C-alpha positions in Angstrom: 94.5 148.2 91.3 94.0 144.5 90.8 96.0 142.3 93.1 97.1 139.3 91.1 98.0 136.9 94.0 97.3 133.4 95.0 97.9 132.0 98.5 97.6 128.6 100.1 98.8 127.0 103.3 102.2 126.4 101.7 102.7 130.1 100.9 102.2 132.0 104.2 104.5 134.8 103.1 102.0 135.6 100.3 99.3 135.8 102.9 101.1 138.5 104.8 101.7 140.4 101.6 98.0 140.2 100.8 97.0 141.7 104.1 99.1 144.7 103.4 97.5 145.2 100.0 93.8 144.6 100.6 93.0 148.2 101.0 94.0 148.9 97.4 92.2 145.9 95.8 88.6 146.0 94.5 88.4 142.4 93.3 88.6 139.5 95.7 91.6 137.2 95.7 90.9 133.5 95.4 92.2 131.7 98.5 93.3 128.4 96.9 91.5 125.4 98.4 94.0 123.2 100.2 93.4 120.2 98.0 93.4 121.9 94.6 96.7 122.5 92.9 97.3 125.4 90.6 98.5 124.4 87.1 99.9 126.7 84.5 100.3 125.9 80.8 102.0 128.3 78.3 100.5 128.8 74.9 102.1 131.3 72.4 104.0 133.0 75.2 101.0 133.5 77.5 100.3 131.5 80.7 96.9 130.0 81.3 95.8 128.7 84.7 93.4 126.1 86.0 93.0 124.2 89.3 93.4 120.5 89.6 92.2 118.0 92.2 93.7 114.6 91.6 91.5 111.5 92.0 92.5 109.0 94.7 92.6 106.2 92.2 94.5 105.8 88.9 91.5 106.9 86.9 90.8 108.0 83.3 87.8 110.0 84.4 88.0 113.9 84.3 85.4 116.6 85.2 86.3 119.9 83.6 84.4 122.9 85.0 83.9 126.3 83.5 82.5 128.6 86.2 80.3 131.7 86.0 81.9 135.0 85.1 82.5 135.9 88.7 85.5 133.6 88.6 86.9 130.8 90.8 86.5 130.8 94.6 87.4 128.3 97.3 83.6 127.8 97.9 83.0 127.1 94.2 85.8 124.4 94.1 84.6 122.8 97.3 81.0 122.8 95.9 82.1 120.8 92.8 83.4 118.2 95.2 80.1 118.2 97.0 78.3 117.8 93.6 80.3 114.7 92.9 79.0 113.2 96.2 82.1 111.6 97.5 83.3 110.2 94.2 87.0 109.7 94.4 87.6 108.2 90.9 87.3 111.5 89.0 90.0 114.1 88.5 88.6 117.7 88.8 89.8 120.6 86.7 88.4 124.1 87.2 89.2 126.8 84.6 90.5 130.1 85.8 89.7 133.1 83.5 91.3 135.8 85.7 94.7 134.4 87.0 93.4 134.1 90.5 91.0 137.0 90.8 87.3 136.8 91.4 84.4 139.1 92.1 81.3 139.1 94.3 79.2 141.5 92.4 78.2 142.0 88.8 80.1 145.3 88.3 83.5 143.9 89.5 82.9 140.7 87.5 82.3 142.8 84.3 85.5 144.7 84.9 87.5 141.5 85.2 85.9 140.0 82.1 86.6 143.2 80.1 90.3 142.7 80.7 90.8 139.2 79.3 91.9 138.7 75.8 89.5 137.5 73.1 91.5 134.2 72.7 91.5 133.4 76.4 88.7 130.9 76.4 90.0 129.1 73.3 93.6 128.8 74.6 92.5 128.0 78.1 90.5 125.1 76.8 93.4 123.9 74.6 95.7 124.1 77.7 93.3 121.9 79.7 92.6 119.4 77.0 96.4 119.1 76.4 97.0 118.5 80.1 94.4 115.7 80.1 95.7 114.0 77.0 94.0 111.4 74.8 92.0 108.3 75.5 90.3 109.7 78.6 86.7 109.9 79.8 85.9 113.6 80.0 82.8 115.4 81.3 82.7 119.1 80.7 80.4 121.2 83.0 79.4 124.8 82.3 77.8 126.9 84.9 75.6 129.7 83.6 78.1 132.1 81.9 80.6 129.2 81.6 78.1 127.2 79.6 79.2 128.7 76.3 82.8 127.8 76.9 81.8 124.3 78.0 79.7 123.9 74.9 82.4 125.0 72.6 85.0 122.8 74.4 83.3 119.5 73.4 83.8 120.3 69.8 87.6 120.5 70.3 87.8 117.1 72.1 89.3 114.1 70.2 86.7 112.7 67.8 86.7 109.2 69.2 86.8 110.2 72.8 84.0 109.3 75.2 82.7 112.7 76.2 79.9 114.3 78.3 78.4 117.8 78.5 76.7 119.2 81.6 75.1 122.6 81.2 73.5 124.4 84.2 71.3 127.4 83.3 72.5 127.6 79.7 71.0 126.0 76.7 72.9 126.3 73.4 71.4 126.9 69.9 70.9 123.9 67.8 72.8 125.1 64.7 75.7 122.8 65.4 77.0 119.5 63.9 76.2 116.4 65.8 78.9 115.0 68.1 79.9 111.3 68.2 79.8 109.6 71.6 78.3 112.5 73.5 76.3 112.1 76.8 74.4 115.2 77.9 72.8 116.6 81.0 70.9 119.9 81.0 69.7 121.7 84.1 67.2 124.3 82.9 66.5 127.0 85.4 63.2 128.1 83.9 60.8 125.2 84.4 57.9 127.2 83.0 59.6 128.0 79.7 57.3 127.4 76.7 58.2 124.4 74.6 61.2 123.6 76.9 60.8 119.8 76.4 60.7 120.2 72.6 63.8 122.4 72.6 65.6 119.7 74.7 64.5 117.0 72.4 65.7 119.0 69.4 69.1 119.5 71.1 69.5 115.8 71.7 68.6 114.9 68.2 70.9 117.5 66.7 73.9 117.2 69.0 74.2 113.5 69.7 74.5 110.7 67.2 74.1 108.0 69.9 70.9 108.2 71.9 71.8 105.1 73.9 74.3 107.2 76.0 73.1 108.8 79.3 70.9 111.8 78.7 69.3 113.8 81.5 67.1 116.8 81.7 66.2 118.6 85.0 63.8 121.5 85.3 64.0 123.5 88.5 62.8 127.1 88.8 64.6 127.5 92.1 67.9 127.6 90.2 66.9 130.7 88.4 66.6 132.5 91.8 70.2 131.8 92.7 71.8 132.6 89.4 74.0 134.3 88.4 76.3 134.9 91.3 75.8 131.7 93.3 79.2 131.1 94.7 78.9 127.4 95.4 77.0 124.2 94.7 76.9 123.7 98.4 73.3 125.0 98.9 69.9 123.5 99.4 68.9 123.7 95.7 71.9 121.8 94.3 72.2 119.4 97.2 68.6 118.4 96.6 69.6 117.5 93.0 72.6 115.4 93.9 70.7 112.1 93.4 70.0 113.2 89.8 73.6 114.1 89.2 74.6 110.7 90.8 72.6 108.8 88.2 74.1 110.7 85.4 77.7 110.5 86.6 77.2 106.7 87.2 76.2 106.4 83.6 79.2 108.5 82.4 82.0 107.4 84.7 80.7 104.1 86.0 79.2 103.3 89.4 81.3 104.7 92.3 
């Protein structure tokens, strides 16, 4: 039985209920991070959820994150904050595929993924972009499995919007139309891949019509060893790459 339940410091009664039900649940329940607020948007009679951390300033900067197929966890959300390295001028949105459930092994993750509807990714993206609104500076980050959803999302953003795409462990095919005003950052987990640099160059040329915008490529074979299933960006590998992310985000959002 899947326990579909969120809890936070404001909902202690839900915590007590969860303790009584844990013996019957195979998937883990996401303990909502204290600072992230759960948001729900209805599309065609179905609720779609994501988590929102508001910037401290009145900012137009947004980072939208599509996680791996293990789902959202407190550790994952806190890791995103770590990756931004104390930036307080960026609103953070983390997509939730499973209405609060997550898994810690491939079998349970596959079970969760098999239960979501075909239109979930599309409608969830629409819900998030609708929440953000127009005339915003939006960076979309896809982590491994979430890379495909992130890549698809940039094509549904307003045409004139300033937009950025960060893909970690996922490289898309190049058979796509070029996108106006697109900054890109790729973290390739296989540093020994043959012709990796040529493939990246082809992606840049085919996806972005403006090469003056920030473009960044990282090759780090250590990432391959922790993917998939890495529950957080708060580990030695990603922490060592924070200066590189800083440079990219400075170019995208402005210096912090």
